C-alpha positions as CSV (number, residue, x, y, z in Angstrom):
1,X,-49.4,40.3,39.9
2,X,-47.9,43.3,41.8
3,X,-44.9,41.4,42.8
4,X,-44.2,40.3,39.2
5,X,-44.3,44.0,38.1
6,X,-41.9,45.0,40.8
7,X,-39.5,42.3,39.7
8,X,-39.8,43.3,36.1
9,X,-39.1,47.0,36.9
10,X,-36.1,46.0,39.1
11,X,-34.7,43.8,36.4
12,X,-34.8,46.4,33.5
13,X,-34.0,49.5,35.5
14,X,-30.2,48.9,36.0
15,X,-29.8,47.8,32.3
16,X,-31.7,50.9,31.1
17,X,-29.6,53.3,33.2
18,X,-26.4,51.6,32.0
19,X,-27.5,51.8,28.5
20,X,-28.3,55.5,28.6
21,X,-25.1,56.2,30.4
22,X,-23.1,54.3,27.6
23,X,-24.9,56.1,24.9
24,X,-24.4,59.5,26.6
25,X,-20.6,58.7,27.0
26,X,-20.3,57.6,23.3
27,X,-22.2,60.7,22.3
28,X,-19.9,62.9,24.6
29,X,-16.8,61.4,23.1
30,X,-18.0,62.0,19.5
31,X,-19.0,65.7,20.7
32,X,-15.7,66.3,22.2
33,X,-13.9,64.9,19.0
34,X,-16.1,67.1,16.7
35,X,-15.3,70.1,18.8
36,X,-11.6,69.4,18.9
37,X,-11.4,69.2,15.2
38,X,-13.7,72.3,14.9
39,X,-11.0,74.2,16.9
40,X,-8.0,72.5,15.4
41,X,-9.1,71.5,11.7
42,X,-5.5,70.8,10.7
43,X,-5.5,67.7,13.0
44,X,-7.2,65.5,10.4
45,X,-4.8,66.2,7.4
46,X,-1.9,65.9,10.0
47,X,-3.1,62.4,11.1
48,X,-3.5,61.3,7.5
49,X,0.0,62.5,6.6
50,X,1.7,60.8,9.6
51,X,-0.4,57.6,8.9
52,X,0.7,57.6,5.2
53,X,4.3,58.2,6.0
54,X,4.3,55.3,8.5
55,X,2.4,53.0,6.0
56,X,4.8,53.5,3.1
57,X,7.7,53.4,5.5
58,X,6.6,49.9,6.7
59,X,6.0,48.7,3.0
60,X,9.2,50.2,1.4
61,X,11.5,50.5,4.5
62,X,14.8,52.5,3.9
63,X,13.8,53.0,0.3
64,X,11.2,55.4,1.3
65,X,12.7,56.7,4.7
66,X,15.9,57.9,3.1
67,X,16.8,61.6,3.4
68,X,16.8,61.6,-0.4
69,X,13.3,60.5,-0.7
70,X,11.8,62.5,2.0
71,X,13.4,65.7,0.8
72,X,12.4,64.8,-2.8
73,X,8.6,65.0,-1.6
74,X,9.3,68.5,-0.4
75,X,10.9,69.6,-3.7
76,X,8.0,68.1,-5.7
77,X,5.3,69.9,-3.7
78,X,7.0,73.3,-3.3
79,X,5.2,74.9,-6.2
80,X,1.8,73.4,-5.3
81,X,2.3,74.3,-1.7
82,X,3.0,78.0,-2.5
83,X,-0.1,78.2,-4.6
84,X,-2.2,76.3,-2.1
85,X,-1.1,78.9,0.5
86,X,-2.4,81.6,-1.9
87,X,-5.6,79.7,-2.8
88,X,-6.4,79.1,1.0
89,X,-6.6,83.0,1.6
90,X,-9.4,83.3,-1.0
91,X,-11.2,80.1,0.2
92,X,-11.1,81.3,3.8
93,X,-13.3,84.4,2.5
94,X,-15.7,81.8,1.1
95,X,-14.5,82.5,-2.5
96,X,-12.3,80.5,-4.9
97,X,-9.6,81.5,-7.4
98,X,-9.3,79.5,-10.6
99,X,-6.7,82.0,-12.0
100,X,-3.9,81.1,-9.6
101,X,-2.0,78.8,-11.9
102,X,-2.3,81.2,-14.9
103,X,-1.0,84.1,-12.7
104,X,2.0,82.1,-11.6
105,X,2.9,81.1,-15.1
106,X,2.4,84.6,-16.6
107,X,4.5,86.1,-13.7
108,X,7.3,83.7,-14.7
109,X,7.0,84.7,-18.3
110,X,7.2,88.3,-17.5
111,X,10.4,87.8,-15.6
112,X,11.9,85.9,-18.4
113,X,10.7,88.2,-21.2
114,X,11.7,91.4,-19.5
115,X,15.1,90.1,-18.9
116,X,15.8,88.6,-22.3
117,X,13.6,90.5,-24.7
118,X,13.9,94.0,-23.2
119,X,17.3,93.7,-21.5
120,X,16.0,94.7,-18.1
121,X,18.2,94.0,-15.1
122,X,17.1,90.6,-13.7
123,X,16.5,91.9,-10.3
124,X,14.0,94.5,-11.6
125,X,12.5,91.8,-13.9
126,X,11.6,89.7,-10.9
127,X,10.1,92.7,-9.1
128,X,8.0,93.4,-12.1
129,X,6.8,89.8,-12.3
130,X,5.8,90.0,-8.7
131,X,4.1,93.4,-9.3
132,X,2.1,92.0,-12.2
133,X,0.9,89.0,-10.2
134,X,-0.2,91.4,-7.5
135,X,-2.0,93.7,-9.9
136,X,-3.9,90.8,-11.5
137,X,-5.0,89.6,-8.1
138,X,-6.1,93.1,-7.0
139,X,-8.3,93.2,-10.2
140,X,-10.0,90.0,-9.2
141,X,-10.5,91.4,-5.8
142,X,-12.1,94.6,-7.1
143,X,-14.4,92.6,-9.4
144,X,-15.5,90.5,-6.5
145,X,-15.7,93.1,-3.8
146,X,-16.8,96.3,-5.6
147,X,-18.8,94.9,-8.7
148,X,-20.2,92.1,-6.6
149,X,-19.5,89.4,-9.2
150,X,-19.2,85.8,-8.1
151,X,-15.6,84.7,-7.4
152,X,-16.0,81.6,-9.5
153,X,-17.1,83.5,-12.6
154,X,-14.5,86.2,-12.1
155,X,-11.5,84.1,-11.8
156,X,-12.8,81.6,-14.5
157,X,-12.9,84.6,-16.9
158,X,-9.5,85.8,-15.6
159,X,-7.9,82.4,-15.9
160,X,-8.9,82.6,-19.7
161,X,-7.7,86.2,-20.1
162,X,-4.3,85.6,-18.4
163,X,-3.8,82.2,-20.2
164,X,-4.4,83.8,-23.6
165,X,-2.3,86.8,-22.7
166,X,0.5,84.5,-21.6
167,X,0.7,82.8,-25.0
168,X,0.1,85.9,-27.0
169,X,2.8,88.0,-25.1
170,X,5.4,85.2,-25.0
171,X,4.6,84.0,-28.7
172,X,4.8,80.5,-27.2
173,X,8.5,80.9,-26.9
174,X,10.5,79.0,-24.2
175,X,13.5,80.5,-22.8
176,X,15.9,77.7,-22.3
177,X,17.8,76.6,-19.2
178,X,21.3,77.3,-20.7
179,X,20.4,80.8,-21.6
180,X,19.1,81.5,-18.0
181,X,22.2,79.9,-16.4
182,X,24.6,81.9,-18.5
183,X,22.9,85.3,-18.3
184,X,20.4,85.4,-15.5
185,X,21.0,82.8,-12.9
186,X,18.8,84.8,-10.3
187,X,15.8,83.5,-12.3
188,X,16.6,80.0,-11.2
189,X,17.6,81.0,-7.6
190,X,14.7,79.3,-5.9
191,X,15.5,76.1,-7.7
192,X,19.2,76.1,-6.2
193,X,19.9,73.3,-3.9
194,X,21.9,73.0,-0.8
195,X,22.7,70.0,1.6
196,X,22.2,69.4,5.2
197,X,24.1,66.7,7.1
198,X,26.3,65.7,4.2
199,X,29.8,64.1,4.9
200,X,33.1,65.6,4.1
201,X,32.9,64.4,0.5
202,X,29.5,66.0,0.0
203,X,27.7,62.6,0.1
204,X,24.5,61.7,1.9
205,X,22.5,64.0,3.9
206,X,19.3,65.9,2.8
207,X,19.0,68.1,-0.2
208,X,16.8,71.2,0.0
209,X,16.0,73.9,-2.5
210,X,15.5,77.6,-1.7
211,X,12.0,77.1,-3.2
212,X,11.2,74.7,-0.2
213,X,12.5,77.4,2.2
214,X,10.4,80.0,0.5
215,X,7.3,77.7,0.8
216,X,8.0,77.1,4.6
217,X,8.5,80.9,5.1
218,X,5.2,81.8,3.3
219,X,3.2,79.3,5.5
220,X,4.9,80.5,8.7
221,X,4.1,84.2,7.8
222,X,0.6,83.5,7.0
223,X,0.2,81.3,10.1
224,X,1.3,84.3,12.3
225,X,-0.8,86.9,10.2
226,X,-4.0,84.9,10.3
227,X,-3.9,84.2,14.0
228,X,-2.2,87.3,15.5
229,X,-3.3,90.3,13.3
230,X,-6.5,92.2,12.8
231,X,-6.2,91.5,9.1
232,X,-6.2,87.9,9.8
233,X,-9.3,87.9,12.0
234,X,-11.1,90.1,9.3
235,X,-10.5,87.3,6.7
236,X,-12.2,84.7,8.9
237,X,-14.9,87.1,9.8
238,X,-15.7,87.9,6.1
239,X,-15.6,84.2,5.3
240,X,-18.0,83.3,8.1
241,X,-20.5,86.1,7.6
242,X,-19.7,89.1,5.5
243,X,-22.8,91.1,6.7
244,X,-22.1,90.5,10.3
245,X,-18.4,91.5,9.6
246,X,-19.5,94.8,8.1
247,X,-21.8,95.5,11.0
248,X,-18.9,94.9,13.4
249,X,-16.7,97.4,11.7
250,X,-14.7,95.4,9.2
251,X,-14.1,97.0,5.9
252,X,-15.3,94.0,3.8
253,X,-14.4,95.5,0.3
254,X,-10.8,96.5,1.4
255,X,-10.3,93.1,3.0
256,X,-11.4,91.1,-0.1
257,X,-9.3,93.2,-2.5
258,X,-6.2,92.9,-0.2
259,X,-6.8,89.1,0.0
260,X,-6.9,88.6,-3.8
261,X,-3.9,91.0,-4.2
262,X,-1.8,89.0,-1.8
263,X,-3.0,85.8,-3.3
264,X,-1.6,87.2,-6.8
265,X,1.6,88.2,-5.1
266,X,2.2,84.7,-3.6
267,X,1.3,83.2,-7.0
268,X,4.0,85.2,-8.6
269,X,6.4,84.0,-6.1
270,X,5.4,80.5,-7.2
271,X,6.0,81.5,-10.8
272,X,9.7,82.5,-9.8
273,X,10.0,79.2,-8.0
274,X,8.5,77.4,-11.2
275,X,11.5,78.7,-13.2
276,X,13.9,77.3,-10.7
277,X,12.1,73.9,-10.5
278,X,11.9,73.4,-14.4
279,X,15.0,75.4,-15.3
280,X,13.4,77.3,-18.1
281,X,10.7,79.8,-18.7
282,X,7.8,78.0,-20.5
283,X,4.3,79.4,-21.1
284,X,3.0,75.9,-21.1
285,X,4.1,74.9,-17.6
286,X,2.0,74.8,-14.6
287,X,-1.2,73.7,-16.3
288,X,-2.5,71.7,-13.4
289,X,-1.7,74.1,-10.5
290,X,-5.4,75.3,-10.2
291,X,-6.7,71.8,-9.6
292,X,-3.7,70.7,-7.5
293,X,-3.9,73.7,-5.2
294,X,-7.6,73.2,-4.6
295,X,-7.0,69.5,-4.0
296,X,-4.3,70.5,-1.3
297,X,-6.6,73.0,0.4
298,X,-9.6,70.7,0.5
299,X,-7.5,67.8,1.8
300,X,-6.0,70.3,4.3
301,X,-9.3,70.8,6.0
302,X,-10.1,74.4,4.9
303,X,-13.8,74.7,4.5
304,X,-15.1,75.6,1.1
305,X,-17.9,77.5,2.9
306,X,-15.3,80.0,4.2
307,X,-14.4,81.2,7.8
308,X,-12.9,78.0,9.1
309,X,-9.6,76.3,8.7
310,X,-5.8,76.4,9.5
311,X,-3.3,77.6,7.0
312,X,-1.0,74.7,8.0
313,X,-3.7,72.3,6.6
314,X,-3.0,73.0,3.0
315,X,0.7,72.4,3.6
316,X,-0.2,69.0,5.2
317,X,-2.6,68.5,2.2
318,X,0.2,69.1,-0.4
319,X,2.6,66.8,1.4
320,X,-0.1,64.0,1.6
321,X,-0.3,64.1,-2.2
322,X,3.4,64.2,-2.4
323,X,3.8,61.1,-0.1
324,X,1.2,59.1,-2.0
325,X,2.7,60.0,-5.4
326,X,6.3,59.0,-4.4
327,X,5.2,56.0,-2.2
328,X,3.1,54.5,-5.1
329,X,5.9,55.2,-7.6
330,X,8.5,53.5,-5.6
331,X,6.2,50.5,-4.9
332,X,5.8,50.1,-8.6
333,X,2.0,50.7,-8.6
334,X,0.1,52.1,-11.5
335,X,-0.1,55.9,-11.5
336,X,-3.8,55.7,-11.7
337,X,-3.9,54.5,-8.0
338,X,-2.6,57.9,-7.0
339,X,-5.6,59.7,-8.7
340,X,-8.0,57.2,-7.1
341,X,-6.8,57.6,-3.6
342,X,-6.5,61.4,-3.8
343,X,-10.1,61.4,-5.1
344,X,-11.2,59.4,-2.1
345,X,-9.4,61.8,0.3
346,X,-11.1,64.8,-1.3
347,X,-14.5,63.3,-0.9
348,X,-13.6,62.2,2.6
349,X,-12.3,65.6,3.6
350,X,-15.5,67.3,2.4
351,X,-17.6,64.7,4.4
352,X,-15.5,65.4,7.5
353,X,-15.8,69.1,7.0
354,X,-19.7,68.8,6.9
355,X,-19.6,66.7,10.1
356,X,-17.5,69.3,11.9
357,X,-19.5,72.1,10.8
358,X,-22.5,70.8,12.6
359,X,-20.7,72.0,15.9
360,X,-21.6,75.7,15.0
361,X,-24.9,74.6,13.4
């Protein structure tokens, strides 16, 4: 009897040890992956972006991989990308800004109306548009930081106010492209194009706009500021735990007001770029910028709970939407597939974020 027991123990012991070791190894790999994504949250959207480019490149070949097609994606996402950069700052503080699109459009309307209705020099009109956007953002920040109102409610109300002011002030009037080209071409500056790699006849190569350059510069500046300055560290601290940040010496109110003000300023730049993109000043433009910017931010891996995320993620998120949109269009697929896939990516991004957050739980 005793011999049988010894034989049984000898038979199962190696298997049990191997099973436990294998389980620990699998758990260790998942833990390392989870930690890597926690430290570098932009890795997920970057992987999705590269995979989608490779996929559509394999399906469509040179039709998709042409310099024209790839730079067209950048031109299409430049406005959403700029607004997503602004939205990211607010979401990093565990807030949300539903007024970003309306601020962008009103800023563009102010630039146009001051130039053509009041005869203000176009350079000054652009500066005034940027100032108005910054001021509206600062008001949002004051209501959130000082009055302690929920960001969702504040910016929802501000969206309605700015939208109404936009139509009332402009009288729903569109300033046509021909008028701008003839009298105030600076308003369309960010929509101006230039070529890289063209031949002597001007053919071929990649076509860029100054709006794309502005988008890249905004992300580059924000990436430096958020990682290398005290203000950037304060944004993450406020988003992670405002009470702990206050106790550690961070001026939470000032940080929140400045974040919303900078958000308004960047949205005003997006409004300027919007004029260049569509060619005219229209109070009805940019209707979906709120949703599109939040989509890019969520797909980009910035946590809606605040305090975690890379500013480069929303850029990748905007490019993912652009790649899917152009790829499906070139393949002749129904446009509804774009919304279906983007919706699935949003849900997947939130699920991954919840999984990654368990590292710090």
